[in-house]
mmCIF file of the N, C-alpha and C atoms, coordinates in Angstrom:
data_MODEL
# 
_entry.id   MODEL 
# 
loop_
_atom_site.group_PDB 
_atom_site.id 
_atom_site.type_symbol 
_atom_site.label_atom_id 
_atom_site.label_alt_id 
_atom_site.label_comp_id 
_atom_site.label_asym_id 
_atom_site.label_entity_id 
_atom_site.label_seq_id 
_atom_site.pdbx_PDB_ins_code 
_atom_site.Cartn_x 
_atom_site.Cartn_y 
_atom_site.Cartn_z 
_atom_site.occupancy 
_atom_site.B_iso_or_equiv 
_atom_site.pdbx_formal_charge 
_atom_site.auth_seq_id 
_atom_site.auth_comp_id 
_atom_site.auth_asym_id 
_atom_site.auth_atom_id 
_atom_site.pdbx_PDB_model_num 
ATOM 1   N N  . MET A 1 1  ? -10.977 -15.808 7.099   1.00 0.00 ? 1  MET A N  1 
ATOM 2   C CA . MET A 1 1  ? -10.909 -16.170 5.822   1.00 0.00 ? 1  MET A CA 1 
ATOM 3   C C  . MET A 1 1  ? -11.170 -14.721 5.226   1.00 0.00 ? 1  MET A C  1 
ATOM 4   N N  . ALA A 1 2  ? -11.921 -13.791 6.114   1.00 0.00 ? 2  ALA A N  1 
ATOM 5   C CA . ALA A 1 2  ? -12.214 -12.748 5.593   1.00 0.00 ? 2  ALA A CA 1 
ATOM 6   C C  . ALA A 1 2  ? -10.863 -12.109 5.612   1.00 0.00 ? 2  ALA A C  1 
ATOM 7   N N  . ALA A 1 3  ? -9.535  -12.379 6.323   1.00 0.00 ? 3  ALA A N  1 
ATOM 8   C CA . ALA A 1 3  ? -8.464  -11.479 6.526   1.00 0.00 ? 3  ALA A CA 1 
ATOM 9   C C  . ALA A 1 3  ? -7.634  -11.885 5.109   1.00 0.00 ? 3  ALA A C  1 
ATOM 10  N N  . ALA A 1 4  ? -7.686  -13.169 4.677   1.00 0.00 ? 4  ALA A N  1 
ATOM 11  C CA . ALA A 1 4  ? -6.924  -13.668 3.973   1.00 0.00 ? 4  ALA A CA 1 
ATOM 12  C C  . ALA A 1 4  ? -7.292  -13.290 2.342   1.00 0.00 ? 4  ALA A C  1 
ATOM 13  N N  . VAL A 1 5  ? -8.802  -13.016 2.280   1.00 0.00 ? 5  VAL A N  1 
ATOM 14  C CA . VAL A 1 5  ? -9.328  -12.215 1.160   1.00 0.00 ? 5  VAL A CA 1 
ATOM 15  C C  . VAL A 1 5  ? -8.892  -10.885 0.972   1.00 0.00 ? 5  VAL A C  1 
ATOM 16  N N  . ARG A 1 6  ? -9.014  -10.261 1.954   1.00 0.00 ? 6  ARG A N  1 
ATOM 17  C CA . ARG A 1 6  ? -8.617  -8.642  2.029   1.00 0.00 ? 6  ARG A CA 1 
ATOM 18  C C  . ARG A 1 6  ? -6.901  -8.713  1.888   1.00 0.00 ? 6  ARG A C  1 
ATOM 19  N N  . ARG A 1 7  ? -6.285  -9.627  2.259   1.00 0.00 ? 7  ARG A N  1 
ATOM 20  C CA . ARG A 1 7  ? -4.788  -9.383  2.243   1.00 0.00 ? 7  ARG A CA 1 
ATOM 21  C C  . ARG A 1 7  ? -4.511  -9.604  0.565   1.00 0.00 ? 7  ARG A C  1 
ATOM 22  N N  . LEU A 1 8  ? -5.209  -10.717 -0.107  1.00 0.00 ? 8  LEU A N  1 
ATOM 23  C CA . LEU A 1 8  ? -5.118  -10.936 -1.588  1.00 0.00 ? 8  LEU A CA 1 
ATOM 24  C C  . LEU A 1 8  ? -5.236  -9.760  -2.408  1.00 0.00 ? 8  LEU A C  1 
ATOM 25  N N  . ARG A 1 9  ? -6.314  -9.259  -1.804  1.00 0.00 ? 9  ARG A N  1 
ATOM 26  C CA . ARG A 1 9  ? -6.998  -7.953  -2.700  1.00 0.00 ? 9  ARG A CA 1 
ATOM 27  C C  . ARG A 1 9  ? -6.005  -6.902  -2.545  1.00 0.00 ? 9  ARG A C  1 
ATOM 28  N N  . GLU A 1 10 ? -5.380  -6.621  -1.364  1.00 0.00 ? 10 GLU A N  1 
ATOM 29  C CA . GLU A 1 10 ? -4.320  -5.695  -1.137  1.00 0.00 ? 10 GLU A CA 1 
ATOM 30  C C  . GLU A 1 10 ? -3.092  -5.754  -1.741  1.00 0.00 ? 10 GLU A C  1 
ATOM 31  N N  . GLN A 1 11 ? -2.537  -6.819  -1.963  1.00 0.00 ? 11 GLN A N  1 
ATOM 32  C CA . GLN A 1 11 ? -1.388  -7.722  -2.150  1.00 0.00 ? 11 GLN A CA 1 
ATOM 33  C C  . GLN A 1 11 ? -1.772  -7.333  -3.969  1.00 0.00 ? 11 GLN A C  1 
ATOM 34  N N  . LYS A 1 12 ? -2.584  -7.406  -4.767  1.00 0.00 ? 12 LYS A N  1 
ATOM 35  C CA . LYS A 1 12 ? -3.109  -7.022  -6.031  1.00 0.00 ? 12 LYS A CA 1 
ATOM 36  C C  . LYS A 1 12 ? -3.349  -5.665  -6.368  1.00 0.00 ? 12 LYS A C  1 
ATOM 37  N N  . GLY A 1 13 ? -3.455  -4.983  -5.328  1.00 0.00 ? 13 GLY A N  1 
ATOM 38  C CA . GLY A 1 13 ? -4.000  -3.591  -5.423  1.00 0.00 ? 13 GLY A CA 1 
ATOM 39  C C  . GLY A 1 13 ? -4.862  -3.006  -6.227  1.00 0.00 ? 13 GLY A C  1 
ATOM 40  N N  . TRP A 1 14 ? -5.850  -4.431  -5.640  1.00 0.00 ? 14 TRP A N  1 
ATOM 41  C CA . TRP A 1 14 ? -7.277  -4.014  -6.347  1.00 0.00 ? 14 TRP A CA 1 
ATOM 42  C C  . TRP A 1 14 ? -8.084  -3.191  -5.062  1.00 0.00 ? 14 TRP A C  1 
ATOM 43  N N  . THR A 1 15 ? -8.981  -2.574  -5.847  1.00 0.00 ? 15 THR A N  1 
ATOM 44  C CA . THR A 1 15 ? -10.310 -1.880  -4.924  1.00 0.00 ? 15 THR A CA 1 
ATOM 45  C C  . THR A 1 15 ? -11.198 -2.897  -4.812  1.00 0.00 ? 15 THR A C  1 
ATOM 46  N N  . GLN A 1 16 ? -12.094 -2.814  -3.795  1.00 0.00 ? 16 GLN A N  1 
ATOM 47  C CA . GLN A 1 16 ? -12.951 -3.732  -3.500  1.00 0.00 ? 16 GLN A CA 1 
ATOM 48  C C  . GLN A 1 16 ? -14.033 -3.791  -4.627  1.00 0.00 ? 16 GLN A C  1 
ATOM 49  N N  . GLU A 1 17 ? -14.063 -2.580  -5.435  1.00 0.00 ? 17 GLU A N  1 
ATOM 50  C CA . GLU A 1 17 ? -15.223 -2.875  -6.348  1.00 0.00 ? 17 GLU A CA 1 
ATOM 51  C C  . GLU A 1 17 ? -14.416 -3.620  -7.704  1.00 0.00 ? 17 GLU A C  1 
ATOM 52  N N  . GLU A 1 18 ? -13.193 -3.661  -7.785  1.00 0.00 ? 18 GLU A N  1 
ATOM 53  C CA . GLU A 1 18 ? -12.470 -4.344  -8.594  1.00 0.00 ? 18 GLU A CA 1 
ATOM 54  C C  . GLU A 1 18 ? -12.403 -5.830  -8.588  1.00 0.00 ? 18 GLU A C  1 
ATOM 55  N N  . ALA A 1 19 ? -12.048 -5.785  -7.038  1.00 0.00 ? 19 ALA A N  1 
ATOM 56  C CA . ALA A 1 19 ? -12.348 -7.217  -6.807  1.00 0.00 ? 19 ALA A CA 1 
ATOM 57  C C  . ALA A 1 19 ? -13.521 -8.064  -6.790  1.00 0.00 ? 19 ALA A C  1 
ATOM 58  N N  . ALA A 1 20 ? -14.670 -7.336  -6.604  1.00 0.00 ? 20 ALA A N  1 
ATOM 59  C CA . ALA A 1 20 ? -16.039 -7.588  -6.895  1.00 0.00 ? 20 ALA A CA 1 
ATOM 60  C C  . ALA A 1 20 ? -16.449 -8.594  -7.899  1.00 0.00 ? 20 ALA A C  1 
ATOM 61  N N  . HIS A 1 21 ? -15.820 -7.465  -8.899  1.00 0.00 ? 21 HIS A N  1 
ATOM 62  C CA . HIS A 1 21 ? -16.015 -7.634  -10.355 1.00 0.00 ? 21 HIS A CA 1 
ATOM 63  C C  . HIS A 1 21 ? -15.515 -8.687  -10.922 1.00 0.00 ? 21 HIS A C  1 
ATOM 64  N N  . ARG A 1 22 ? -13.878 -8.860  -10.782 1.00 0.00 ? 22 ARG A N  1 
ATOM 65  C CA . ARG A 1 22 ? -13.210 -10.205 -11.090 1.00 0.00 ? 22 ARG A CA 1 
ATOM 66  C C  . ARG A 1 22 ? -13.862 -11.541 -10.232 1.00 0.00 ? 22 ARG A C  1 
ATOM 67  N N  . CYS A 1 23 ? -14.474 -11.189 -9.173  1.00 0.00 ? 23 CYS A N  1 
ATOM 68  C CA . CYS A 1 23 ? -15.269 -12.341 -8.391  1.00 0.00 ? 23 CYS A CA 1 
ATOM 69  C C  . CYS A 1 23 ? -16.319 -12.824 -9.047  1.00 0.00 ? 23 CYS A C  1 
ATOM 70  N N  . GLY A 1 24 ? -16.974 -12.116 -9.761  1.00 0.00 ? 24 GLY A N  1 
ATOM 71  C CA . GLY A 1 24 ? -18.370 -12.287 -9.894  1.00 0.00 ? 24 GLY A CA 1 
ATOM 72  C C  . GLY A 1 24 ? -19.453 -12.050 -9.158  1.00 0.00 ? 24 GLY A C  1 
ATOM 73  N N  . MET A 1 25 ? -19.463 -11.016 -8.708  1.00 0.00 ? 25 MET A N  1 
ATOM 74  C CA . MET A 1 25 ? -20.293 -10.854 -7.326  1.00 0.00 ? 25 MET A CA 1 
ATOM 75  C C  . MET A 1 25 ? -20.732 -9.317  -7.115  1.00 0.00 ? 25 MET A C  1 
ATOM 76  N N  . THR A 1 26 ? -21.270 -8.958  -6.209  1.00 0.00 ? 26 THR A N  1 
ATOM 77  C CA . THR A 1 26 ? -21.861 -7.292  -6.129  1.00 0.00 ? 26 THR A CA 1 
ATOM 78  C C  . THR A 1 26 ? -20.758 -6.919  -5.208  1.00 0.00 ? 26 THR A C  1 
ATOM 79  N N  . THR A 1 27 ? -20.508 -5.682  -5.104  1.00 0.00 ? 27 THR A N  1 
ATOM 80  C CA . THR A 1 27 ? -19.638 -4.988  -4.781  1.00 0.00 ? 27 THR A CA 1 
ATOM 81  C C  . THR A 1 27 ? -20.042 -5.274  -2.901  1.00 0.00 ? 27 THR A C  1 
ATOM 82  N N  . ARG A 1 28 ? -21.388 -5.067  -2.525  1.00 0.00 ? 28 ARG A N  1 
ATOM 83  C CA . ARG A 1 28 ? -21.560 -5.118  -1.338  1.00 0.00 ? 28 ARG A CA 1 
ATOM 84  C C  . ARG A 1 28 ? -21.038 -6.271  -0.748  1.00 0.00 ? 28 ARG A C  1 
ATOM 85  N N  . LEU A 1 29 ? -22.000 -7.769  -1.667  1.00 0.00 ? 29 LEU A N  1 
ATOM 86  C CA . LEU A 1 29 ? -21.230 -8.687  -1.208  1.00 0.00 ? 29 LEU A CA 1 
ATOM 87  C C  . LEU A 1 29 ? -20.048 -9.235  -0.640  1.00 0.00 ? 29 LEU A C  1 
ATOM 88  N N  . TYR A 1 30 ? -19.209 -8.673  -1.984  1.00 0.00 ? 30 TYR A N  1 
ATOM 89  C CA . TYR A 1 30 ? -17.914 -8.929  -1.474  1.00 0.00 ? 30 TYR A CA 1 
ATOM 90  C C  . TYR A 1 30 ? -17.400 -7.869  -0.040  1.00 0.00 ? 30 TYR A C  1 
ATOM 91  N N  . GLN A 1 31 ? -17.840 -6.803  0.095   1.00 0.00 ? 31 GLN A N  1 
ATOM 92  C CA . GLN A 1 31 ? -17.536 -6.057  1.331   1.00 0.00 ? 31 GLN A CA 1 
ATOM 93  C C  . GLN A 1 31 ? -17.968 -6.846  2.343   1.00 0.00 ? 31 GLN A C  1 
ATOM 94  N N  . ARG A 1 32 ? -19.221 -7.904  2.064   1.00 0.00 ? 32 ARG A N  1 
ATOM 95  C CA . ARG A 1 32 ? -19.636 -8.465  3.500   1.00 0.00 ? 32 ARG A CA 1 
ATOM 96  C C  . ARG A 1 32 ? -18.786 -9.926  3.751   1.00 0.00 ? 32 ARG A C  1 
ATOM 97  N N  . VAL A 1 33 ? -18.165 -10.227 2.365   1.00 0.00 ? 33 VAL A N  1 
ATOM 98  C CA . VAL A 1 33 ? -16.846 -11.350 2.961   1.00 0.00 ? 33 VAL A CA 1 
ATOM 99  C C  . VAL A 1 33 ? -15.884 -11.013 3.783   1.00 0.00 ? 33 VAL A C  1 
ATOM 100 N N  . GLU A 1 34 ? -15.437 -9.347  3.148   1.00 0.00 ? 34 GLU A N  1 
ATOM 101 C CA . GLU A 1 34 ? -14.040 -9.120  3.624   1.00 0.00 ? 34 GLU A CA 1 
ATOM 102 C C  . GLU A 1 34 ? -14.244 -8.760  5.325   1.00 0.00 ? 34 GLU A C  1 
ATOM 103 N N  . GLY A 1 35 ? -15.680 -8.018  5.596   1.00 0.00 ? 35 GLY A N  1 
ATOM 104 C CA . GLY A 1 35 ? -16.349 -7.838  7.189   1.00 0.00 ? 35 GLY A CA 1 
ATOM 105 C C  . GLY A 1 35 ? -16.550 -9.011  7.394   1.00 0.00 ? 35 GLY A C  1 
ATOM 106 N N  . GLU A 1 36 ? -16.284 -10.014 7.022   1.00 0.00 ? 36 GLU A N  1 
ATOM 107 C CA . GLU A 1 36 ? -16.852 -11.207 7.778   1.00 0.00 ? 36 GLU A CA 1 
ATOM 108 C C  . GLU A 1 36 ? -18.345 -11.118 8.458   1.00 0.00 ? 36 GLU A C  1 
ATOM 109 N N  . GLU A 1 37 ? -19.347 -10.431 7.522   1.00 0.00 ? 37 GLU A N  1 
ATOM 110 C CA . GLU A 1 37 ? -20.770 -10.599 7.513   1.00 0.00 ? 37 GLU A CA 1 
ATOM 111 C C  . GLU A 1 37 ? -21.279 -11.515 6.953   1.00 0.00 ? 37 GLU A C  1 
ATOM 112 N N  . ALA A 1 38 ? -20.776 -12.070 5.773   1.00 0.00 ? 38 ALA A N  1 
ATOM 113 C CA . ALA A 1 38 ? -21.312 -12.915 4.990   1.00 0.00 ? 38 ALA A CA 1 
ATOM 114 C C  . ALA A 1 38 ? -20.989 -14.559 5.156   1.00 0.00 ? 38 ALA A C  1 
ATOM 115 N N  . ASN A 1 39 ? -21.894 -15.731 5.241   1.00 0.00 ? 39 ASN A N  1 
ATOM 116 C CA . ASN A 1 39 ? -21.869 -16.819 5.291   1.00 0.00 ? 39 ASN A CA 1 
ATOM 117 C C  . ASN A 1 39 ? -21.677 -17.310 3.763   1.00 0.00 ? 39 ASN A C  1 
ATOM 118 N N  . LEU A 1 40 ? -20.393 -17.869 3.519   1.00 0.00 ? 40 LEU A N  1 
ATOM 119 C CA . LEU A 1 40 ? -20.661 -17.805 1.760   1.00 0.00 ? 40 LEU A CA 1 
ATOM 120 C C  . LEU A 1 40 ? -20.960 -19.376 1.574   1.00 0.00 ? 40 LEU A C  1 
ATOM 121 N N  . THR A 1 41 ? -21.516 -19.556 0.536   1.00 0.00 ? 41 THR A N  1 
ATOM 122 C CA . THR A 1 41 ? -21.969 -20.429 -0.196  1.00 0.00 ? 41 THR A CA 1 
ATOM 123 C C  . THR A 1 41 ? -20.838 -21.221 -0.886  1.00 0.00 ? 41 THR A C  1 
ATOM 124 N N  . PHE A 1 42 ? -20.903 -22.593 -1.522  1.00 0.00 ? 42 PHE A N  1 
ATOM 125 C CA . PHE A 1 42 ? -19.561 -23.113 -2.165  1.00 0.00 ? 42 PHE A CA 1 
ATOM 126 C C  . PHE A 1 42 ? -19.630 -22.164 -3.202  1.00 0.00 ? 42 PHE A C  1 
ATOM 127 N N  . THR A 1 43 ? -20.853 -22.028 -3.806  1.00 0.00 ? 43 THR A N  1 
ATOM 128 C CA . THR A 1 43 ? -20.436 -21.201 -4.822  1.00 0.00 ? 43 THR A CA 1 
ATOM 129 C C  . THR A 1 43 ? -19.622 -20.100 -5.224  1.00 0.00 ? 43 THR A C  1 
ATOM 130 N N  . SER A 1 44 ? -20.357 -18.933 -4.087  1.00 0.00 ? 44 SER A N  1 
ATOM 131 C CA . SER A 1 44 ? -19.593 -17.652 -3.649  1.00 0.00 ? 44 SER A CA 1 
ATOM 132 C C  . SER A 1 44 ? -17.814 -18.005 -3.349  1.00 0.00 ? 44 SER A C  1 
ATOM 133 N N  . LEU A 1 45 ? -17.805 -19.129 -2.508  1.00 0.00 ? 45 LEU A N  1 
ATOM 134 C CA . LEU A 1 45 ? -16.482 -19.399 -2.043  1.00 0.00 ? 45 LEU A CA 1 
ATOM 135 C C  . LEU A 1 45 ? -15.600 -19.954 -3.565  1.00 0.00 ? 45 LEU A C  1 
ATOM 136 N N  . ALA A 1 46 ? -16.335 -20.692 -4.264  1.00 0.00 ? 46 ALA A N  1 
ATOM 137 C CA . ALA A 1 46 ? -15.591 -20.996 -6.064  1.00 0.00 ? 46 ALA A CA 1 
ATOM 138 C C  . ALA A 1 46 ? -15.159 -19.558 -6.786  1.00 0.00 ? 46 ALA A C  1 
ATOM 139 N N  . ARG A 1 47 ? -16.203 -18.463 -6.576  1.00 0.00 ? 47 ARG A N  1 
ATOM 140 C CA . ARG A 1 47 ? -15.957 -17.461 -7.578  1.00 0.00 ? 47 ARG A CA 1 
ATOM 141 C C  . ARG A 1 47 ? -14.763 -16.680 -6.977  1.00 0.00 ? 47 ARG A C  1 
ATOM 142 N N  . VAL A 1 48 ? -14.268 -16.491 -5.434  1.00 0.00 ? 48 VAL A N  1 
ATOM 143 C CA . VAL A 1 48 ? -13.544 -16.010 -4.840  1.00 0.00 ? 48 VAL A CA 1 
ATOM 144 C C  . VAL A 1 48 ? -12.319 -16.473 -5.255  1.00 0.00 ? 48 VAL A C  1 
ATOM 145 N N  . CYS A 1 49 ? -12.156 -17.936 -5.082  1.00 0.00 ? 49 CYS A N  1 
ATOM 146 C CA . CYS A 1 49 ? -11.085 -18.681 -5.744  1.00 0.00 ? 49 CYS A CA 1 
ATOM 147 C C  . CYS A 1 49 ? -10.718 -18.129 -7.334  1.00 0.00 ? 49 CYS A C  1 
ATOM 148 N N  . GLU A 1 50 ? -11.658 -18.260 -7.887  1.00 0.00 ? 50 GLU A N  1 
ATOM 149 C CA . GLU A 1 50 ? -11.664 -17.993 -9.492  1.00 0.00 ? 50 GLU A CA 1 
ATOM 150 C C  . GLU A 1 50 ? -11.206 -16.334 -9.569  1.00 0.00 ? 50 GLU A C  1 
ATOM 151 N N  . GLY A 1 51 ? -11.737 -15.719 -8.997  1.00 0.00 ? 51 GLY A N  1 
ATOM 152 C CA . GLY A 1 51 ? -11.304 -14.384 -8.960  1.00 0.00 ? 51 GLY A CA 1 
ATOM 153 C C  . GLY A 1 51 ? -9.824  -13.817 -9.038  1.00 0.00 ? 51 GLY A C  1 
ATOM 154 N N  . PHE A 1 52 ? -9.504  -14.568 -7.806  1.00 0.00 ? 52 PHE A N  1 
ATOM 155 C CA . PHE A 1 52 ? -8.139  -14.017 -7.108  1.00 0.00 ? 52 PHE A CA 1 
ATOM 156 C C  . PHE A 1 52 ? -7.134  -15.089 -7.889  1.00 0.00 ? 52 PHE A C  1 
ATOM 157 N N  . GLU A 1 53 ? -7.649  -16.469 -8.393  1.00 0.00 ? 53 GLU A N  1 
ATOM 158 C CA . GLU A 1 53 ? -6.696  -17.318 -9.134  1.00 0.00 ? 53 GLU A CA 1 
ATOM 159 C C  . GLU A 1 53 ? -5.741  -18.075 -8.072  1.00 0.00 ? 53 GLU A C  1 
ATOM 160 N N  . VAL A 1 54 ? -6.539  -18.599 -6.933  1.00 0.00 ? 54 VAL A N  1 
ATOM 161 C CA . VAL A 1 54 ? -6.284  -19.088 -5.890  1.00 0.00 ? 54 VAL A CA 1 
ATOM 162 C C  . VAL A 1 54 ? -6.595  -20.412 -5.535  1.00 0.00 ? 54 VAL A C  1 
ATOM 163 N N  . ASP A 1 55 ? -5.934  -21.221 -4.760  1.00 0.00 ? 55 ASP A N  1 
ATOM 164 C CA . ASP A 1 55 ? -6.688  -22.604 -4.304  1.00 0.00 ? 55 ASP A CA 1 
ATOM 165 C C  . ASP A 1 55 ? -7.288  -22.465 -3.228  1.00 0.00 ? 55 ASP A C  1 
ATOM 166 N N  . VAL A 1 56 ? -8.708  -22.993 -2.939  1.00 0.00 ? 56 VAL A N  1 
ATOM 167 C CA . VAL A 1 56 ? -9.298  -22.807 -1.708  1.00 0.00 ? 56 VAL A CA 1 
ATOM 168 C C  . VAL A 1 56 ? -8.306  -22.869 -0.511  1.00 0.00 ? 56 VAL A C  1 
ATOM 169 N N  . VAL A 1 57 ? -7.264  -23.865 -0.535  1.00 0.00 ? 57 VAL A N  1 
ATOM 170 C CA . VAL A 1 57 ? -6.773  -24.041 0.569   1.00 0.00 ? 57 VAL A CA 1 
ATOM 171 C C  . VAL A 1 57 ? -5.898  -22.865 1.162   1.00 0.00 ? 57 VAL A C  1 
ATOM 172 N N  . ARG A 1 58 ? -5.906  -21.985 0.078   1.00 0.00 ? 58 ARG A N  1 
ATOM 173 C CA . ARG A 1 58 ? -4.829  -20.761 0.325   1.00 0.00 ? 58 ARG A CA 1 
ATOM 174 C C  . ARG A 1 58 ? -5.799  -19.972 1.729   1.00 0.00 ? 58 ARG A C  1 
ATOM 175 N N  . LEU A 1 59 ? -7.071  -19.679 1.218   1.00 0.00 ? 59 LEU A N  1 
ATOM 176 C CA . LEU A 1 59 ? -7.844  -19.149 2.085   1.00 0.00 ? 59 LEU A CA 1 
ATOM 177 C C  . LEU A 1 59 ? -8.045  -19.207 3.292   1.00 0.00 ? 59 LEU A C  1 
ATOM 178 N N  . PHE A 1 60 ? -7.940  -20.855 3.572   1.00 0.00 ? 60 PHE A N  1 
ATOM 179 C CA . PHE A 1 60 ? -8.065  -21.394 4.900   1.00 0.00 ? 60 PHE A CA 1 
ATOM 180 C C  . PHE A 1 60 ? -6.691  -21.482 5.459   1.00 0.00 ? 60 PHE A C  1 
ATOM 181 N N  . LYS A 1 61 ? -5.393  -21.018 5.132   1.00 0.00 ? 61 LYS A N  1 
ATOM 182 C CA . LYS A 1 61 ? -4.521  -21.443 5.543   1.00 0.00 ? 61 LYS A CA 1 
ATOM 183 C C  . LYS A 1 61 ? -4.200  -20.422 6.762   1.00 0.00 ? 61 LYS A C  1 
ATOM 184 N N  . PRO A 1 62 ? -3.730  -20.851 7.875   1.00 0.00 ? 62 PRO A N  1 
ATOM 185 C CA . PRO A 1 62 ? -3.614  -19.867 9.136   1.00 0.00 ? 62 PRO A CA 1 
ATOM 186 C C  . PRO A 1 62 ? -2.189  -18.494 8.725   1.00 0.00 ? 62 PRO A C  1 
ATOM 187 N N  . LEU A 1 63 ? -2.516  -17.351 9.203   1.00 0.00 ? 63 LEU A N  1 
ATOM 188 C CA . LEU A 1 63 ? -1.455  -16.551 9.459   1.00 0.00 ? 63 LEU A CA 1 
ATOM 189 C C  . LEU A 1 63 ? -0.654  -17.060 9.480   1.00 0.00 ? 63 LEU A C  1 
ATOM 190 N N  . LYS A 1 64 ? 0.851   -16.696 9.211   1.00 0.00 ? 64 LYS A N  1 
ATOM 191 C CA . LYS A 1 64 ? 2.095   -16.766 10.188  1.00 0.00 ? 64 LYS A CA 1 
ATOM 192 C C  . LYS A 1 64 ? 1.839   -15.474 10.821  1.00 0.00 ? 64 LYS A C  1 
ATOM 193 N N  . ARG A 1 65 ? 2.132   -15.972 11.975  1.00 0.00 ? 65 ARG A N  1 
ATOM 194 C CA . ARG A 1 65 ? 2.367   -14.677 13.041  1.00 0.00 ? 65 ARG A CA 1 
ATOM 195 C C  . ARG A 1 65 ? 4.047   -14.347 13.094  1.00 0.00 ? 65 ARG A C  1 
ATOM 196 N N  . ARG A 1 66 ? 4.209   -12.965 13.271  1.00 0.00 ? 66 ARG A N  1 
ATOM 197 C CA . ARG A 1 66 ? 5.396   -12.713 13.455  1.00 0.00 ? 66 ARG A CA 1 
ATOM 198 C C  . ARG A 1 66 ? 6.002   -12.350 14.822  1.00 0.00 ? 66 ARG A C  1 
ATOM 199 N N  . ALA A 1 67 ? 7.047   -12.857 15.142  1.00 0.00 ? 67 ALA A N  1 
ATOM 200 C CA . ALA A 1 67 ? 7.547   -12.727 16.364  1.00 0.00 ? 67 ALA A CA 1 
ATOM 201 C C  . ALA A 1 67 ? 8.069   -11.508 16.866  1.00 0.00 ? 67 ALA A C  1 
# 
């Protein structure tokens, strides 16, 4: 999930600080999400989805591997 969140942020051209603000969390917590250091609560997961305006399924969808 960390890779999906990072990819979404990069696609939007946001800094981690901006993404954290849009997700309603501290920058440090957001950094922990991207760094796979945080065990997200349902509330934090919902905030990430709301901040990026995506369905939770998109965060858990496997990455397509390039051949």
